[in-house]
N, C-alpha and C positions, 0 to 999 in steps of 0.2 A: 722566399723562405720564411718569413719573418708572418708574411699576411699570409700564407699556408696555415700558417700557426691557431694564428688568429681565428679564421675561418674553422678550422676541426674545433676549434675548440668551445668557438659557438652557436657550432654546428651540434654539439655537446650534451652542452650546458640547455641548449633550446629543446632538444629528447627526452634529456635526463626531468627539465621542470614539467614537460607535456607524461610521461607518465605518471609525476608525481599526484598530476594532477585527478589520477583516473580512481587515487588511493584511498580510501572514504576516512575519514575518523571520526570516534563519538565527542560529542562535542557537548550534550546533555543529555539527562537523566531521571529516569520518573520512575520513585520507588510506590509500590501499588501499593495499601492498609493492605492487613495478612486475611483473607476468609481462602475461606475452604476452595476457590476458584484456583485452576491450574493453567488455562489457558486464556491470552486476547485475543483477539481477532484486531481489532482498528482501533485508532483513537484521532481524534479532530480538534482543532486552532478553530477559536476563536478571536475572526479577526478587529473583533471591539475591543471586547473587556481582555487583551491580552491572554488567554487561555488554554491550556491544552484539556481535551476532555477527556478519561480516557475508560473505559468500562469492561469489563472486565467480559469474557463469554464464556458460556453455556451451562447458566441457569437463570432465569428475571429476580432473583434473591442476589447477585453476586454482587461487587460493590460497582460505583461508578464514583470513580475520581478526577478529582479538578485539582490545576495544580495553574502555578507563573509559570510564564514567560524564562524565570531562573529553576524554572524545575522544584520552587514548594508549596504538600502540599496546602493548600486549604480549602476544601470542601467539608462537611459537617463526617464524622466515623456513619455515621444511619444512614449516608447515601447510595440507594442502591440503582438496579438499573430498572428494572418492575420489566422488560423484555430482553428473550435470549438475543442481542445482540451481535451480528458478522457484520455484517457494510454497515460505515459508520463517517457520518458529514453535515456539512455544515452547510448549508441553506439558503446565500444571503437574501437572496427575498424570500422567503420565510422568519429567516431572521431567529432562525433556530438548527435547532441540531435536528436529522431525518436519520431512520437505522435501516436495513433488511433486518431479519430476523433469520434461525436456523429453521430448515426443509420449508411446511408451508403456515408459517408463524407471521409469514406477510412481510410489509413493512412499515414504520411507526414515523411521526414526531413525535418531536419533545414539547411540554408548553416550558418555558421557563418564569421567573419569578423573574421581581424587579434585580434583584440580584445575581441576575442568572445558573441559574439554582433549578434544573430539573425538577418540576413539583408535578408535573403527569404527564400522559400521553395518548397521543388523537392515532386512529390506523389511518395508515394510506393507499392498503391496499390487502385483505385478508384468506392469500390462497401465496401459492405456491410463483412468486414473481425473480427467479433466478432460475439459470439452468442444474441449482448439484444443491440439498444441504446445506453444504456445510460453500459454498459462494458469499464471495465475502466484495459487497459491491462497490465499485470505487466513482466519486462523482465526478464529473467537469463540468464547472462553475461557471464556462464559456460559452459550454451550448446547451445545458440545465439539464444532460445525463446521466445516467449511471451505468456506467462498464459489471461487466462479470464473462471471470475466466472457461473457456468452457473446449475443452480437447487444447488447438489449438487455434482455435480460437476467437470472439471478442462478440460477443451479443451483448446489444445493447434495448435497454427501455427509458423510457420518459422521465420526468422526476416523482410524477405520479403511481409509473410503477405499469405503465402501459408497452409491450416488448415493441420496435421496431422492424423492421423486415429486412436492412441493412446490415450486415452482418462485416467485419475486420477479421482477415484472415494474418495470423503472426505466422512466420519460417523459426519458428526457435530454435536456438542455435547453433543460425548459420546468419552468414555478411551477406547475401548474393544467391544469385538461382545455377551459377556454374558452381559453388561450393556445397551450393545443397547438391545438386548433378549428382559431384564426383561421391559420394555418402549414401547413392544410390538410394535417395530417400523415396517410400515409399509412401502415394496419397493415400494409400491409411491411414497411417501413422496420427494424420492430421487430429481424427478423432480424437486421440491421447494423445495426455500433456506429456513430454517426455519425464523418466524416472530421478535426474537431476535438477526437477522446475519441484516448485512448492504450488501444488496444483491446486489450492484454492483464490489464488490472491494477483494479481493485476491491477499496478496504480495503477492511473493517471496522473502524470509530473507536470505535462500544457509544458515542456521545454518543446521549442523545435526542429523535427528531426527521434525526434528523441519521449515523445509521447507519453508510449509504455514504458512499463517498468516490470519486471517476474524478477521474483527469489531464482539466481539456482544455487540452492543449501550446501551440494555435494564441491562446488568449487569456493566455494564463500567468494559471488563476487553479485553484483546487480545487473541484470544484461536489460539495453537500452534501448528499443524500438520504434522504427518510423511509423507515423501512423500510416502513412500513403502505403505504402512500400511489402509497410510489413518485415522486412529485418531487420537484423541485430547494426544498429551501429557505433555501440559502444558496451566498453565492460567496466567496471566499478569495483572495484576492487576493494570490500570490508579487511579487516582487523582479524590477526590464527585467534580470537581470542572474546569472535562475534557470533553471538546464540545465533543460531539456525535452523529452521525446521521445516520440513516437508507441507504440513497444510500449517495455515490460517499463519498471526505471530509477523506478520509483515503489513508497513500501514508505508506509507507517505501523506505530511503533514505541515504546513510553514516551512517549507522546503529542508525540508527536515525529512531524509530515510528513517524510514523506528526498525527497534528491535526487538522483541518481548524474548525479553531469561524467565523459562518457565524456573528454571533452581530457585533464581530468587524474589521471581515474580517484579522484574523491574522492566520497565520500555526503556531503550536505549535507542537515541538520538545517535544518525551516520549524517555528516557534512563535508 
């Protein structure tokens, strides 16, 4: 009986710990300088300078903020994006940041000075190299590819803005084929992002069997998907007070998931 009790206790402990691992906690916050911009779409980490770069979205005159690893603002107050940014990522081959813009504004790279401050922009492509006007690109550094959410598919571009023929099908909200079939899933629904999911952002995590992440804003969870099967493999629960949005305002960098609080103009990081 003693051993049975010990086994039961260990089983309960393991189960509780496993459940706790799926719960995210706020670990850092980046308070943006005050300006007219209401939203932000994405932010990126500079792996050499160890800094977060956080542009506002919606206007080329909105602020670009730079923070150190602890979240202290270190950029000059007059620093602007000079581009209406949606997706934003660091490309180690180019040793600088890249961005895709709103609608048909194309993609750009930034010129950085010796201190890492953006001082100019250069075009990568000058047309709509993305599925929708509000699409947010997510960079895969190992493959040198950029991913966009298009309904329930991921469309792929090279880092130079060239559309690839291959697409990745996601089975959003479903863990396997049986679950999908039981829900009487209609193939036509693949052309639309489900109503509970942020429809402009898919983030690339690089984690095995959980390479892609979507924000389920209705249930305050982050869903992780296997790149090969396209099925849901894990759910990460967000705190009850986490800010969630149906578009933009969701990002991933430095192994941290980020949500933008439109009320306080703050990026909140969860891990």
